[in-house]
C-alpha positions as CSV (number, residue, x, y, z in Angstrom):
1,M,-63.9,-18.4,-44.0
2,P,-67.2,-16.8,-45.7
3,T,-67.2,-13.3,-46.5
4,R,-70.1,-10.5,-46.8
5,G,-72.0,-10.7,-50.2
6,Y,-74.7,-8.8,-51.6
7,Y,-77.1,-10.0,-54.4
8,S,-79.7,-8.3,-56.7
9,L,-82.3,-10.2,-59.1
10,I,-82.5,-8.8,-62.6
11,Q,-85.9,-8.8,-63.6
12,F,-88.4,-8.0,-66.7
13,C,-91.4,-6.0,-65.7
14,P,-93.5,-5.3,-68.8
15,D,-96.0,-2.9,-66.8
16,T,-94.3,-1.2,-63.9
17,C,-97.6,-0.1,-62.5
18,R,-98.6,-4.2,-62.1
19,L,-95.1,-4.7,-60.5
20,E,-95.3,-8.4,-62.0
21,A,-92.0,-9.3,-63.0
22,A,-89.9,-12.4,-64.2
23,N,-86.4,-13.0,-62.7
24,I,-84.0,-13.2,-65.8
25,G,-80.6,-12.8,-64.1
26,V,-78.8,-12.4,-60.8
27,V,-75.9,-9.8,-59.7
28,L,-73.5,-10.8,-57.0
29,L,-71.3,-8.2,-55.2
30,C,-68.7,-9.1,-52.4
31,P,-66.9,-6.0,-51.5
32,D,-64.1,-7.5,-49.1
33,A,-63.5,-10.1,-52.0
34,G,-63.1,-7.7,-54.8
35,F,-65.7,-9.6,-56.5
36,F,-68.3,-8.6,-58.9
37,D,-70.2,-10.4,-61.5
38,F,-73.7,-11.2,-63.0
39,K,-75.2,-14.1,-65.0
40,L,-78.1,-13.4,-67.2
41,A,-80.6,-16.0,-68.8
42,S,-79.3,-17.1,-72.6
43,N,-82.9,-16.7,-73.8
44,N,-86.4,-15.5,-73.3
45,D,-88.1,-18.9,-72.4
46,R,-89.0,-17.6,-68.8
47,V,-90.3,-14.4,-70.0
48,R,-92.6,-15.9,-72.6
49,R,-93.9,-18.4,-70.0
50,F,-94.7,-15.8,-67.5
51,F,-96.0,-13.1,-70.2
52,G,-97.1,-14.6,-73.1
53,L,-95.0,-12.4,-75.3
54,E,-94.1,-13.5,-79.0
55,G,-92.2,-12.2,-82.0
56,V,-90.9,-8.6,-81.8
57,Q,-92.0,-8.2,-78.1
58,L,-89.4,-11.0,-77.3
59,G,-86.9,-9.3,-79.9
60,R,-87.1,-6.2,-77.5
61,V,-86.6,-8.1,-74.4
62,S,-83.3,-9.6,-76.1
63,D,-82.2,-6.0,-76.9
64,A,-82.6,-4.8,-73.4
65,R,-80.8,-7.8,-72.1
66,R,-77.8,-7.3,-74.1
67,A,-77.6,-3.5,-73.5
68,L,-77.7,-4.1,-69.7
69,E,-74.8,-6.7,-70.0
70,S,-72.9,-4.4,-72.3
71,R,-73.2,-1.8,-69.3
72,F,-72.4,-4.0,-66.5
73,R,-69.2,-5.0,-68.5
74,T,-68.4,-1.4,-69.3
75,E,-68.9,-0.1,-65.7
76,Q,-67.7,-3.2,-63.9
77,E,-64.8,-1.4,-62.1
78,R,-67.2,1.2,-60.5
79,F,-68.9,-1.7,-58.3
80,K,-66.8,-1.4,-55.1
81,T,-69.7,-1.3,-52.4
82,V,-73.2,-1.9,-51.7
83,E,-74.0,1.7,-52.4
84,D,-72.6,1.6,-55.8
85,L,-74.7,-1.2,-56.6
86,V,-77.8,0.7,-55.3
87,Q,-77.0,3.7,-57.0
88,F,-76.6,1.6,-60.5
89,N,-80.0,0.1,-59.8
90,R,-81.6,3.3,-59.4
91,S,-80.4,4.6,-62.6
92,L,-81.9,2.3,-64.7
93,G,-85.0,2.8,-66.8
94,G,-87.5,0.5,-68.9
95,N,-88.6,-2.9,-68.5
96,L,-85.6,-4.3,-66.9
97,L,-85.2,-3.8,-63.0
98,V,-82.4,-4.7,-60.7
99,T,-83.6,-5.3,-57.2
100,D,-82.2,-3.6,-54.0
101,P,-79.2,-5.7,-52.9
102,R,-79.8,-8.5,-50.2
103,P,-76.9,-9.8,-47.9
104,V,-75.9,-13.3,-48.4
105,K,-72.9,-15.3,-46.9
106,V,-70.3,-16.4,-49.6
107,Y,-67.8,-19.1,-49.2
108,E,-66.9,-19.3,-53.1
109,P,-68.2,-16.1,-54.9
110,A,-68.2,-17.7,-58.2
111,V,-69.7,-20.7,-57.2
112,E,-72.3,-19.0,-54.9
113,L,-73.4,-16.9,-58.3
114,D,-74.1,-20.0,-60.0
115,N,-76.0,-21.3,-56.8
116,L,-78.2,-18.0,-56.7
117,F,-78.6,-18.0,-60.5
118,N,-79.7,-21.8,-60.7
119,T,-81.9,-21.1,-57.7
120,L,-83.8,-18.2,-58.5
121,V,-83.7,-18.3,-62.4
122,G,-82.3,-21.3,-63.5
123,N,-84.1,-24.6,-64.6
124,R,-84.9,-26.7,-61.6
125,E,-86.2,-29.7,-63.3
126,A,-82.9,-31.0,-64.6
127,V,-81.5,-31.0,-60.9
128,T,-84.5,-32.7,-59.9
129,S,-84.1,-35.4,-62.6
130,T,-80.5,-35.8,-61.3
131,R,-81.3,-36.1,-57.7
132,T,-83.9,-38.8,-58.4
133,G,-81.3,-40.7,-60.5
134,L,-78.7,-41.0,-57.7
135,R,-81.3,-41.7,-54.9
136,Q,-82.4,-44.5,-57.2
137,R,-78.9,-46.0,-57.6
138,L,-78.3,-45.5,-54.0
139,R,-81.3,-47.6,-53.1
140,Q,-80.7,-50.3,-55.9
141,T,-77.1,-50.8,-54.8
142,L,-78.0,-51.2,-50.9
143,D,-81.0,-53.2,-51.8
144,A,-78.8,-55.8,-54.0
145,R,-76.6,-56.8,-50.8
146,P,-78.0,-59.9,-49.4
147,A,-76.6,-59.1,-46.2
148,L,-78.8,-56.1,-45.6
149,K,-82.1,-57.7,-46.4
150,G,-84.5,-56.5,-43.9
151,K,-81.9,-54.1,-42.3
152,L,-82.5,-51.0,-44.3
153,L,-84.9,-48.5,-43.4
154,Y,-86.6,-46.0,-45.8
155,D,-87.8,-42.4,-46.0
156,Q,-86.5,-41.7,-42.5
157,K,-86.3,-38.2,-41.0
158,V,-84.9,-36.5,-37.9
159,L,-85.1,-33.2,-36.0
160,V,-81.6,-31.6,-36.3
161,P,-80.7,-29.9,-32.7
162,I,-80.3,-26.2,-32.6
163,T,-81.6,-25.3,-35.9
164,G,-84.9,-27.4,-35.5
165,S,-84.8,-28.3,-39.2
166,I,-85.9,-31.7,-40.8
167,L,-83.2,-33.8,-42.1
168,R,-84.6,-36.4,-44.7
169,A,-82.9,-39.3,-46.1
170,P,-84.2,-42.1,-48.4
171,V,-82.6,-45.0,-47.0
172,A,-80.9,-45.3,-43.4
173,F,-79.9,-48.4,-41.1
174,Q,-79.9,-48.7,-37.1
175,N,-77.2,-50.1,-35.2
176,G,-78.0,-48.2,-31.9
177,T,-77.9,-45.0,-33.9
178,L,-79.7,-44.1,-36.9
179,N,-77.7,-43.7,-39.7
180,L,-79.1,-41.6,-42.2
181,I,-77.8,-41.7,-46.1
182,A,-78.6,-38.6,-47.9
183,P,-77.9,-38.6,-51.8
184,L,-75.9,-35.3,-53.0
185,P,-76.3,-35.0,-56.7
186,I,-73.9,-33.0,-58.6
187,G,-75.1,-29.4,-60.0
188,R,-74.5,-25.9,-59.6
189,R,-76.0,-25.8,-55.9
190,T,-74.1,-29.0,-54.8
191,F,-71.8,-26.7,-52.7
192,A,-74.4,-24.8,-51.2
193,Q,-76.5,-27.9,-50.3
194,A,-73.1,-29.4,-49.0
195,R,-72.7,-26.8,-46.4
196,D,-76.1,-27.1,-45.0
197,L,-75.6,-30.9,-44.6
198,A,-72.2,-30.5,-43.2
199,L,-73.8,-28.3,-40.3
200,D,-76.7,-30.9,-39.8
201,G,-74.2,-33.8,-39.5
202,D,-72.0,-31.8,-37.2
203,L,-74.6,-30.9,-35.0
204,L,-76.3,-34.4,-34.7
205,R,-72.9,-35.6,-33.7
206,K,-72.4,-32.8,-31.2
207,H,-75.6,-33.1,-29.5
208,R,-76.2,-37.0,-29.9
209,R,-76.2,-37.5,-26.0
210,E,-79.1,-35.2,-25.9
211,M,-81.3,-36.8,-28.5
212,E,-83.8,-39.5,-27.7
213,N,-82.9,-41.2,-30.7
214,P,-79.3,-40.5,-31.7
215,A,-78.5,-40.0,-35.4
216,E,-75.6,-39.8,-37.9
217,L,-75.4,-38.7,-41.2
218,W,-73.5,-40.3,-44.4
219,I,-73.2,-38.7,-47.8
220,A,-73.6,-40.4,-51.1
221,L,-72.1,-37.6,-53.6
222,G,-72.7,-37.4,-57.0
223,T,-70.0,-37.8,-59.8
224,P,-69.5,-35.3,-62.5
225,E,-69.2,-36.0,-66.2
226,E,-65.7,-36.1,-67.7
227,G,-65.0,-32.3,-68.8
228,Q,-67.5,-30.6,-66.7
229,E,-65.0,-28.2,-64.9
230,E,-67.7,-26.4,-62.8
231,D,-69.2,-29.7,-61.7
232,Q,-65.9,-31.0,-60.8
233,R,-64.9,-28.0,-58.7
234,Q,-68.6,-28.4,-56.9
235,Q,-67.5,-31.9,-56.2
236,R,-64.1,-31.1,-54.8
237,L,-65.3,-28.2,-52.6
238,S,-67.7,-30.6,-51.1
239,L,-65.3,-33.4,-50.6
240,E,-63.2,-31.1,-48.8
241,L,-66.0,-29.8,-46.7
242,F,-67.4,-33.0,-45.5
243,S,-63.7,-34.2,-44.6
244,E,-63.3,-31.3,-42.7
245,Y,-66.3,-32.1,-40.6
246,G,-65.4,-35.9,-40.6
247,L,-68.5,-37.1,-42.3
248,P,-68.4,-40.2,-43.9
249,V,-68.9,-39.3,-47.8
250,Y,-68.8,-41.8,-50.7
251,S,-68.7,-40.8,-54.4
252,E,-71.5,-42.2,-56.7
253,D,-68.9,-44.4,-58.8
254,R,-68.0,-46.0,-55.1
255,L,-71.4,-46.8,-53.9
256,D,-70.3,-50.5,-53.6
257,L,-67.7,-49.3,-50.9
258,L,-70.8,-47.4,-49.4
259,A,-72.5,-50.7,-49.0
260,E,-69.6,-52.6,-47.7
261,A,-69.1,-49.9,-45.0
262,V,-72.8,-50.3,-44.1
263,E,-72.6,-54.2,-43.7
264,A,-69.4,-53.7,-41.4
265,R,-71.5,-51.3,-39.3
266,L,-74.3,-53.8,-39.1
267,H,-72.0,-56.8,-38.0
C-alpha cells in the first residue's frame, strides 16, 4: 500500500532577486513510514551549465552543499512532520534554497527518493541510451524469427481507458487483440515506470469490451548488471508488481522466450 510523502527540491540560486535556480538535490519525507532522507548531486556540473560559474565560485557552491548535507545529517531526527520540513526550509539563508514540500504517493521510500532525484536532478542521457538499447534488442529478436515475418506492427499506440493517456510501444502484433510490447529498461526510475505500465495494462484488460480496438500489454524488462544491488531491487519490485497484475513480462535475457510466446499467440 502507498504511503503519504512530501518532497522538496534543493536548489542553487545565485541571485535571489532573479529567482533563477538549478536543482542540485531532493529531500523526501514520509511521516507515516518514519522515513526522512535526501540526495545531493555529487558535483557542480549542473550549476556550471546553468550559470557558467568556474573556479572559486564553484568552490563556494561545494562548501555550501557540504554544509547543508552536514546540517541535514545532524538534525535528521527532527523531521517528523511536513511542518518540521517547512520550518527547516525557511531557516536557511545564502544561495541554497529548499522549496516548499509537495505531496507524492510513495510505495518504496528509498526507491522513490532515487526516482525523484533522477527525474528532477540526475542525468537523463544514460537512461535514454539504456532504453534505446533494449528497444533495439527487442525488435532485433522478434525480426529474426522467420515465423513472425510480415506479422509484426511497429510504433503502435492506444488510448488507455479512464486515464485518457497514450500508451506507445515500438512493436506489437494483432491476433484479434492489439498486443503491445513495451520495453522497460533498468534504472533508478524503473519501479515508478512499472507502476504506470501496470495500471495501463490493468485498465486495458478491464475495459477491453468497451474498446473499439481491444489491446493488451506485454513487458520486456531490462536485466541489471551483476553487483548492481539497487538495479536488482528495481527489477525485483517491478517483476512482483507485473505478476500481481497478471501482465506477461519477460526479462531482457529471455527475449527468445518472448518471441516464442508471440509465435504461439499467432498460431
